[in-house]
C-alpha positions in Angstrom: 0.0 0.0 0.0 2.9 2.4 0.8 4.1 1.9 -2.8 0.8 2.9 -4.2 0.6 6.0 -2.1 4.1 7.0 -2.9 3.5 6.4 -6.6 0.3 8.4 -6.6 1.8 11.3 -4.6 4.9 11.5 -6.9 2.7 11.4 -10.1 0.4 14.1 -8.7 3.3 16.5 -8.3 4.6 15.7 -11.9 1.1 16.1 -13.5 0.5 19.3 -11.6 3.9 20.8 -12.8 2.8 20.0 -16.4 -0.4 22.0 -16.0 0.7 25.1 -14.1 3.5 27.7 -14.8 6.5 28.0 -12.6 5.1 30.9 -10.6 1.7 29.3 -10.1 -1.4 31.4 -9.9 -3.1 30.1 -13.1 -3.9 26.8 -14.8 -2.5 26.2 -18.3 -3.8 22.6 -18.6 -6.9 21.8 -16.5 -6.8 18.1 -17.5 -3.4 17.7 -15.9 -4.3 19.5 -12.7 -7.5 17.4 -12.4 -5.4 14.3 -12.9 -3.1 15.4 -10.1 -6.1 15.9 -7.8 -7.4 12.4 -8.6 -4.1 10.9 -7.9 -4.1 12.5 -4.4 -7.7 11.4 -3.8 -6.8 7.9 -4.7 -3.8 8.0 -2.3 -6.0 9.2 0.6 -8.3 6.2 0.0 -5.3 3.9 0.5 -4.0 5.5 3.7 -5.8 3.0 5.9 -3.4 0.3 4.7 -0.3 2.1 6.1 1.3 1.4 9.5 -0.5 3.2 12.3 2.6 5.3 13.2 2.6 7.1 9.9 -1.1 6.9 8.9 -2.2 10.2 10.4 0.8 12.2 9.2 0.4 10.8 5.7 -3.3 11.7 5.6 -2.6 15.3 6.8 0.3 15.6 4.3 -2.0 14.6 1.4 -4.7 17.1 2.6 -2.0 19.8 2.6 -0.9 18.9 -0.9 -4.5 19.0 -2.1 -4.8 22.4 -0.6 -1.7 23.7 -2.4 -3.1 22.5 -5.7 -6.4 24.1 -5.0 -4.6 27.4 -4.4 -2.6 26.9 -7.6 0.7 27.1 -5.7 4.0 27.1 -7.6 4.9 23.6 -8.8 8.2 23.7 -6.9 6.3 24.1 -3.6 4.1 21.2 -4.4 7.0 19.0 -5.5 9.0 19.8 -2.3 6.0 19.0 -0.1 5.4 15.8 -2.1 9.1 14.7 -1.8 9.0 15.3 2.0 5.9 13.2 2.3 7.4 10.4 0.2 10.6 10.3 2.3 8.5 10.0 5.4 6.5 7.1 4.1 9.6 5.4 2.7 11.3 5.6 6.1 8.3 4.2 7.8 7.9 1.4 5.3 11.5 0.4 5.4 11.6 -1.1 1.9 12.1 -0.2 -1.7 9.0 1.7 -2.8 10.2 1.8 -6.4 12.0 -1.6 -6.5 14.3 -1.2 -9.5 15.0 -4.6 -11.3 18.3 -6.3 -10.4 18.7 -7.4 -14.0 18.4 -5.1 -17.0 14.9 -5.2 -18.4 14.5 -7.2 -21.6 13.2 -5.1 -24.4 11.7 -8.2 -26.1 9.8 -9.0 -22.9 8.6 -5.4 -22.7 7.4 -5.5 -26.4 5.5 -8.8 -25.6 3.8 -7.3 -22.5 2.9 -4.2 -24.5 1.3 -6.3 -27.3 -0.6 -8.3 -24.7 -1.8 -5.5 -22.4 -1.5 -2.1 -24.1 -1.7 -2.3 -27.9 -5.6 -2.4 -28.0 -5.7 1.1 -26.6 -2.3 2.8 -27.3 -1.8 1.2 -30.7 1.1 -0.8 -32.2 3.4 2.3 -32.4 2.1 4.0 -29.3 0.1 6.8 -31.1 -3.0 6.2 -29.0 -4.9 4.8 -32.0 -5.6 1.2 -30.8 -8.8 -0.6 -31.8 -10.5 0.2 -28.5 -9.3 3.9 -28.4 -12.4 5.4 -30.0 -14.8 3.5 -27.7 -13.3 4.4 -24.4 -15.0 6.8 -22.0 -13.1 9.8 -20.7 -9.8 11.2 -22.1 -8.3 9.3 -25.1 -5.2 7.1 -24.5 -2.0 8.9 -24.3 0.2 9.1 -27.4 3.3 7.3 -26.0 5.3 8.2 -29.2 4.7 11.9 -28.9 8.1 13.4 -27.9 6.6 16.6 -26.7 3.9 15.0 -24.5 6.2 12.3 -23.1 9.2 14.6 -22.7 8.3 15.3 -19.1 7.6 11.6 -18.2 10.3 9.4 -16.8 10.5 5.6 -16.9 9.7 5.6 -13.2 6.5 7.6 -13.9 5.5 5.1 -16.5 6.2 2.2 -14.1 4.0 3.9 -11.5 1.1 4.5 -13.8 1.3 0.9 -15.0 1.3 -0.1 -11.4 -1.6 1.9 -10.0 -3.4 3.1 -13.1 -4.6 6.6 -13.9 -7.8 7.8 -12.1 -10.5 9.4 -14.3 -9.3 7.5 -17.4 -9.6 4.0 -18.8 -6.0 3.2 -17.8 -6.3 0.3 -15.3 -3.8 -0.8 -12.7 -1.6 -3.8 -13.4 -0.2 -4.3 -9.9 -2.0 -7.6 -9.5 -1.7 -8.9 -13.1 1.9 -8.0 -14.0 5.1 -8.8 -12.0 7.4 -5.8 -11.1 9.9 -7.2 -13.7 7.2 -7.1 -16.5 6.1 -3.6 -15.5 9.7 -2.4 -15.7 10.1 -4.2 -19.0 7.1 -2.5 -20.5 8.1 0.9 -19.0 11.5 0.5 -20.7 9.9 -0.5 -24.0 7.6 2.6 -23.9 10.7 4.8 -23.5 11.9 3.5 -26.9 8.7 4.3 -28.8 9.7 7.9 -29.2 12.8 7.1 -31.4 13.4 4.9 -34.4 16.5 2.9 -35.0 18.1 5.6 -37.1 17.9 8.1 -34.2 19.3 5.5 -31.8 22.3 4.9 -34.1 22.9 8.7 -34.4 22.7 9.0 -30.7 25.2 6.2 -30.2 27.7 7.9 -32.5 27.3 11.2 -30.6 27.5 9.4 -27.3 30.7 7.7 -28.4 32.3 10.9 -29.5 31.2 13.1 -26.6 30.4 10.9 -23.6 32.2 7.6 -23.7 35.6 8.9 -22.6 34.1 9.5 -19.1 31.0 7.3 -18.9 32.5 4.4 -20.8 31.5 2.7 -24.1 28.7 0.7 -22.4 27.7 3.4 -19.8 29.4 1.7 -16.9 31.1 4.9 -15.6 34.4 3.4 -16.5 35.7 5.5 -19.4 39.4 6.1 -20.0 39.2 9.5 -18.2 37.0 8.3 -15.3 39.8 7.5 -12.9 41.3 11.0 -13.4 38.1 12.9 -12.4 37.4 14.2 -8.9 34.0 12.5 -9.0 33.4 9.2 -10.7 30.8 9.4 -13.6 27.5 7.7 -12.9 26.7 4.4 -14.5 24.2 5.6 -17.2 23.4 2.0 -18.2 21.8 1.5 -14.8 18.0 2.1 -14.8 18.1 3.2 -11.2 20.3 6.2 -12.3 18.6 7.4 -15.5 15.1 6.0 -14.8 14.2 8.9 -12.5 14.9 11.5 -15.2 12.5 12.4 -18.1 13.8 12.9 -21.6 13.7 16.6 -21.2 15.7 16.6 -17.9 18.4 14.4 -19.5 18.6 16.7 -22.5 19.1 19.7 -20.2 21.8 17.8 -18.2 23.6 17.1 -21.5 23.4 20.6 -22.8 24.0 22.5 -19.5 26.0 20.1 -17.5 25.7 19.4 -13.7 27.1 22.1 -11.4 29.5 20.8 -8.7 30.6 17.9 -10.8 33.1 17.4 -13.6 30.1 17.0 -16.0 30.3 19.9 -18.5 27.6 21.3 -20.7 27.7 20.4 -24.4 25.6 23.2 -25.8 28.4 24.3 -28.1 29.0 20.8 -29.5 25.4 19.6 -29.6 22.1 21.2 -30.5 18.9 20.2 -28.8 18.0 17.6 -31.5 21.3 15.9 -31.1 20.9 15.9 -27.3 17.6 14.1 -27.8 19.3 11.5 -30.0 21.8 10.8 -27.3 18.9 10.4 -24.9 17.3 7.9 -27.3 20.4 5.9 -27.2 20.6 6.0 -23.4 17.1 4.6 -23.2 18.2 1.6 -25.1 21.5 1.3 -23.2 19.7 0.0 -20.0 18.2 -3.0 -21.8 19.3 -6.7 -21.4 19.7 -7.0 -25.1 22.3 -4.2 -25.1 24.2 -5.4 -22.1 24.0 -9.1 -22.7 23.7 -9.5 -19.0 24.8 -12.8 -17.4 25.2 -13.2 -13.6 23.9 -15.2 -10.7 21.1 -13.6 -8.7 23.4 -12.7 -5.8 26.1 -11.4 -8.1 23.5 -9.3 -9.9 22.4 -7.8 -6.6 25.9 -6.8 -5.6 26.6 -5.4 -9.1 23.5 -3.3 -8.8 24.5 -2.0 -5.4 27.9 -1.0 -6.6 26.5 0.8 -9.6 24.0 2.7 -7.4 26.8 3.6 -5.0 29.0 4.9 -7.8 26.1 7.0 -9.0 25.2 8.2 -5.5 28.7 9.5 -5.0 28.9 11.0 -8.5 25.6 12.8 -8.1 26.0 13.4 -4.3 22.5 12.0 -3.9 21.3 10.7 -0.6 18.3 9.2 -2.5 20.5 7.0 -4.6 22.5 6.1 -1.5 19.2 4.9 0.1 18.3 3.0 -3.1 21.7 1.2 -2.9 21.0 0.2 0.7 17.5 -1.0 -0.2 19.0 -3.1 -3.0 21.6 -4.5 -0.5 18.8 -5.5 1.8 17.9 -8.3 -0.7 21.1 -10.1 0.2 21.6 -8.7 3.7 20.0 -11.7 5.4 22.4 -14.1 3.7 25.4 -11.9 4.7 24.2 -11.6 8.3 23.7 -15.4 8.5 27.4 -15.9 7.6 28.9 -12.8 9.3 26.7 -10.6 11.4 29.6 -8.2 12.2 30.2 -7.5 8.5 26.5 -6.9 7.9 26.5 -4.4 10.8 29.5 -2.6 9.4 27.9 -2.3 6.0 24.7 -1.0 7.5 26.6 1.7 9.4 28.5 2.6 6.2 25.4 3.0 4.2 23.8 5.2 6.8 27.0 7.3 6.9 27.0 7.8 3.2 23.4 8.8 3.1 23.8 11.3 5.9 26.9 12.9 4.4 25.3 13.1 1.0 22.2 14.8 2.5 24.4 17.2 4.4 26.2 18.3 1.2 29.6 16.7 2.1 32.5 17.1 -0.3 33.9 14.5 -2.7 36.7 13.5 -0.3 34.3 12.6 2.5 32.0 10.7 0.2 34.9 8.9 -1.4 36.2 7.7 2.0 32.8 6.1 2.9 32.5 4.8 -0.7 35.8 3.0 -0.5 34.9 1.5 2.9 31.6 0.2 1.4 33.3 -1.3 -1.6 35.7 -3.2 0.5 32.9 -4.5 2.7 30.7 -5.4 -0.3 33.6 -7.3 -1.8 33.9 -9.5 1.3 30.2 -9.9 1.5 29.9 -11.0 -2.1 32.6 -13.6 -1.5 30.5 -15.0 1.3 27.2 -15.4 -0.6 27.9 -15.1 -4.3 31.3 -16.4 -5.3 30.4 -20.0 -5.3 31.5 -22.4 -8.0 28.8 -23.9 -10.2 27.4 -27.3 -9.3 28.9 -28.8 -12.5 32.3 -27.4 -11.7 32.3 -28.7 -8.1 31.1 -32.1 -9.3 33.9 -32.4 -11.8 36.5 -31.2 -9.3 35.2 -33.7 -6.7 35.0 -36.5 -9.2 38.5 -36.0 -10.6 40.0 -35.5 -7.1 38.8 -38.8 -5.7 39.3 -40.6 -8.9 42.9 -39.4 -9.1 43.7 -40.0 -5.4 41.9 -43.3 -5.2 43.4 -44.5 -8.5 46.9 -43.7 -7.2 46.2 -45.6 -4.0 44.9 -48.6 -6.0 47.9 -48.3 -8.3 50.3 -48.3 -5.4 48.7 -51.3 -3.8 48.5 -53.2 -7.1 52.1 -52.5 -7.8 53.2 -53.7 -4.3 51.2 -56.9 -4.8 52.6 -57.5 -8.3 56.2 -57.0 -7.0 55.6 -59.6 -4.2 54.3 -62.0 -6.8 57.4 -61.6 -9.0 59.6 -61.9 -5.9 57.9 -65.2 -5.0 56.6 -63.8 -1.7 52.8 -64.3 -2.3 52.3 -65.2 1.4 53.3 -61.7 2.4 50.6 -60.0 0.3 48.3 -60.0 3.4 50.7 -57.6 5.2 50.3 -55.1 2.3 46.5 -55.5 2.6 46.6 -54.9 6.3 48.7 -51.8 5.9 46.4 -50.4 3.3 43.2 -51.0 5.3 44.9 -49.5 8.4 45.7 -46.4 6.3 42.0 -46.1 5.3 40.9 -46.3 9.0 43.5 -43.7 9.9 42.3 -41.4 7.2 38.7 -41.6 8.5 40.0 -40.8 12.0 42.0 -37.8 10.6 38.9 -36.5 8.9 36.9 -36.6 12.2 39.8 -34.8 14.0 40.0 -32.1 11.3 36.2 -31.5 11.5 36.3 -31.4 15.3 39.1 -28.8 15.1 36.9 -26.6 13.0 33.9 -27.1 15.3 35.7 -26.4 18.6 37.2 -23.1 17.3 34.4 -21.3 15.7 35.9 -17.9 16.4 38.9 -18.9 14.2 37.0 -20.6 11.5 38.0 -18.1 8.7 41.6 -18.4 9.7 41.5 -22.2 9.7 39.7 -22.3 6.4 42.1 -19.9 4.8 45.1 -21.9 6.2 43.6 -25.1 5.0 43.1 -23.6 1.5 46.7 -22.4 1.3 48.1 -25.7 2.7 46.0 -27.6 0.1 47.4 -25.3 -2.6 51.0 -26.1 -1.5 50.3 -29.8 -1.4 48.5 -29.8 -4.7 51.5 -28.1 -6.4 53.8 -30.7 -4.8 51.6 -33.6 -5.8 51.2 -32.4 -9.3 55.0 -32.0 -9.7 55.5 -35.5 -8.1 52.9 -37.0 -10.5 54.6 -35.4 -13.5 57.9 -36.8 -12.4 56.4 -40.3 -12.4 54.6 -40.0 -15.8 57.1 -42.4 -17.4 56.2 -46.0 -16.6 59.9 -46.9 -16.1 60.3 -44.2 -13.5 57.0 -45.4 -11.8 58.2 -49.0 -11.7 61.6 -48.0 -10.3 59.9 -46.0 -7.6 57.8 -48.9 -6.4 60.6 -51.4 -6.8 62.9 -49.4 -4.6 60.4 -49.1 -1.8 59.6 -52.8 -1.8 63.2 -54.0 -2.0 64.0 -52.0 1.1 61.0 -53.5 3.0 61.8 -57.1 1.9 65.4 -56.8 2.8 64.4 -56.4 6.5 62.2 -59.5 6.4 59.7 -57.7 8.7 56.0 -57.9 8.2 55.7 -54.5 9.9 58.0 -53.0 7.3 55.8 -54.3 4.4 52.7 -53.1 6.1 54.3 -49.7 6.8 55.2 -49.3 3.1 51.5 -49.9 2.2 50.2 -47.8 5.1 52.4 -44.8 4.4 51.6 -44.9 0.7 47.9 -45.2 1.1 47.6 -42.8 4.1 49.4 -40.1 2.2 46.7 -40.4 -0.4 44.0 -40.4 2.3 45.4 -37.4 4.1 45.7 -35.5 0.8 42.1 -36.4 -0.1 40.8 -35.2 3.3 42.8 -31.9 2.9 41.6 -31.3 -0.6 37.9 -32.2 0.1 37.9 -29.9 3.2 39.1 -27.1 1.0 36.6 -28.0 -1.7 33.7 -28.1 0.7 34.7 -24.8 2.2 34.1 -23.2 -1.2 30.7 -24.9 -1.6 27.4 -24.5 0.2 23.9 -25.9 -0.2 23.5 -27.4 -3.7 27.3 -27.1 -4.1 27.8 -29.5 -1.2 25.4 -31.9 -2.9 27.4 -31.7 -6.1 30.7 -32.5 -4.2 29.1 -35.5 -2.6 27.7 -36.6 -5.9 31.2 -36.5 -7.3 32.4 -38.7 -4.5 29.7 -41.3 -5.1 30.3 -41.4 -8.9 34.1 -41.5 -8.5 33.8 -44.3 -5.9 31.8 -46.4 -8.4 34.4 -45.7 -11.0 37.2 -46.8 -8.7 35.5 -50.1 -7.9 35.3 -50.7 -11.7 39.0 -49.8 -12.1 40.0 -52.1 -9.3 38.0 -55.0 -10.7 39.3 -54.4 -14.2 43.0 -54.4 -13.0 42.8 -57.3 -10.6 40.5 -59.7 -12.4 41.0 -58.9 -16.1 44.5 -57.6 -16.1 43.5 -54.3 -17.8 46.5 -51.9 -18.2 45.8 -48.2 -17.6 47.8 -45.7 -19.7 49.6 -44.0 -16.9 51.2 -41.2 -18.9 47.9 -39.6 -20.3 46.2 -40.2 -16.9 48.8 -38.5 -14.8 49.2 -35.7 -17.4 45.5 -34.9 -17.4 44.9 -35.1 -13.7 48.0 -33.0 -13.0 46.5 -30.2 -15.1 43.3 -30.4 -13.1 45.3 -30.3 -9.9 47.1 -27.2 -10.9 43.7 -25.5 -11.7 42.4 -26.5 -8.3 45.5 -25.2 -6.6 45.0 -21.8 -8.3 41.4 -21.7 -7.1 42.3 -22.7 -3.6 45.0 -20.0 -3.4 42.5 -17.3 -4.3 39.8 -18.6 -1.9 42.4 -19.1 0.9 43.5 -15.5 0.7 39.9 -14.4 0.7 39.2 -16.3 3.9 42.3 -14.7 5.5 40.9 -11.3 4.5 37.6 -12.3 6.1 39.5 -13.1 9.3 41.2 -9.7 9.2 44.7 -11.1 8.7 45.1 -9.8 5.2 44.0 -6.4 4.1 41.4 -6.1 1.3 42.1 -3.6 -1.5 39.4 -3.3 -4.1 40.6 -2.9 -7.8 37.4 -1.7 -9.4 38.5 -2.2 -13.0 39.6 -5.8 -12.5 37.1 -8.5 -13.7 35.5 -10.8 -11.2 36.0 -14.5 -12.1 34.7 -16.6 -9.2 35.4 -19.8 -11.1 39.1 -19.0 -10.8 38.9 -18.3 -7.1 
C-alpha cells in the first residue's frame, strides 16, 4: 500500500507541474491539474493500509498537498511537499518503494507485454490509436510516441502509472496482473517508442564521440578519463540512475552540465535535437539485449548495489544512496547469517554515506565512505555469491577422488605385483593390512579435522584460509610429483625401490608400513583437498561435491576389478598428465579462496581494484 501512495503522490506532483506555470497562480492545462487531484484522492483512499505510526501524518500531508493544488501554488512548492511526504512514508515502510530490477529489463519482454496488455488502446506504435481507443469513456489514451507530450515523463513515472493506473481515465492498474519485472520491461519499452533505429544509431555515435571517454562505451562509468576525475561518472546503463529523469531533464543535463561535478555542458557541441538523439540511445542502453547480462542472482544484486553507490557518490545523492541500501537488503539476510559483524559494518557505512550526501559533504568525505563500502561489499559477495557452479564442483570432486583413489589402487596393485614376482605371495596380506589401516587412519583424521573446526568457531575463517593455502602447496607438490612419475619406467623404479627396502628387512611390519604410508598419504591429501573444496561450496554445491564422491567411488570399484580380475592396463602417462593439469587448476582456485578467507579473518587487508574483472570460477 505504501508503494501505491508514494507512486500516486509523486505522479500528482509531476502532473501538476505539467499543467501550471513555474510561478503558479493560473492553470494552463486543466486536465493535468484534475489528474493530479485524482491521484491524491486515490492516495488518501489507501491511507488505511499504512502502518498506524505514519497513517495520520500521511493523511494530513495529502490534505495539505491537495490544498496547495487548490490554491494553484507554484509547482516547486508542491514538488517539495510531495518529496518530503514520500521520504517520510519510505522511512516508515523500510523497503524499496520503487524496486528497480536487479537485471536489466529485456526489451523483447517489454514488447511482448505491450502487445498483450497495451496495444488495444495505445496502438502498435504508441500513437494512442488502438482498436479500443475510440470506444473508451473519458480522455483518449496517451500518445506514447509523442516526444513533446512524453518529454516530461520518466520511466519511473510510466512504471508507477502501469502499477496503480490513472484515475479518471480508462487506464487500469496492473499491480495484480503483471510482475514488477514485467512492469519495468514495458516501461523501458515505452521509452523506446519515441525514437526509431536511425535516431538511436545517431545517438550512439554522438555518445561515443562526446560521452564515452568518461562514462564508458557501455555506460558503466568506466571511461578512460573516469579515474582522473574528482568524482566518478555515474553508470548511465543503470536504470536506477537514468530512470528517474525524463527525456527533457536528461537533455538539459547534456546541454547545460551538472554544477558541482566534472560534468560539463555540451551546448556548443550539440544542438537540442542531437541531445535528444543521445537520450534515445541512453534509453536503449539500459536493456538486457544491449548489455548481454549474465550473472547469478546474488552477483546481480551486488553489481546493482555497486552501480548505485557509484552514481550516488557521483551525483552526491542521498536518495540514490538509500536506493543502494534497499538493494543491498535483498542479500543482507544471507550476509548476516554468515557474518553478522560484517552486515552491521555495511549498514553503518550505508547510513554514513546517506547522511553525508544529505548534508552536502564534499567528494573526499563521500569517497572515503564509498571506499569502505566497496571493501565490505567485496567481502560480503565472496560470502554469498562467489560459489562455483554445481557442475564445476562435481567435476572437481570426481577428478579429485578418482585421481587420489586410483593412485592408491595403483600403489597397492604395484606392491602386490612385486611380491608375486619376488615369490613372496604369502606376504601380500601384510600389504593389505597396511592399506586398510591407512583407510581407517584417514577416517580418524577426517573426524579430527572436522572437530578442530567445530571447537574453534571464532577462528573458522583463519582455519579455512590456512587449509586452503596448505591444500594449494600440497597440490602443487603432488602435481609435480605426478609429472615426475609419468614415465612407466620411473614409476616401476619408484615402487621397486620401496619394496626392496622392505623385503630386505624380512619384517611384516616393514611391508605393512610401506603400504600404510603410501595409502595414508593419499588419504590425508584427499581429506585436505575435500575440506578445501567443501569450504568453497554450500547448499547445492555440497550436494554436487558428494555426488562427485559417489560417482568416483563407483568408477574406482570398476577400475580395481578391471585391473585385478581382467589384467587391464591403464595408460599412466595420459592419466597423470590430465589429472595433474586439473590439480594445478584446483591449486589456483584454492589459493584465491584461501587469501579471501584470511581477508575475512582480518589477517590480510582487502584492496578493491574496481577495473579488474570478477572471475569466481578461478577463485
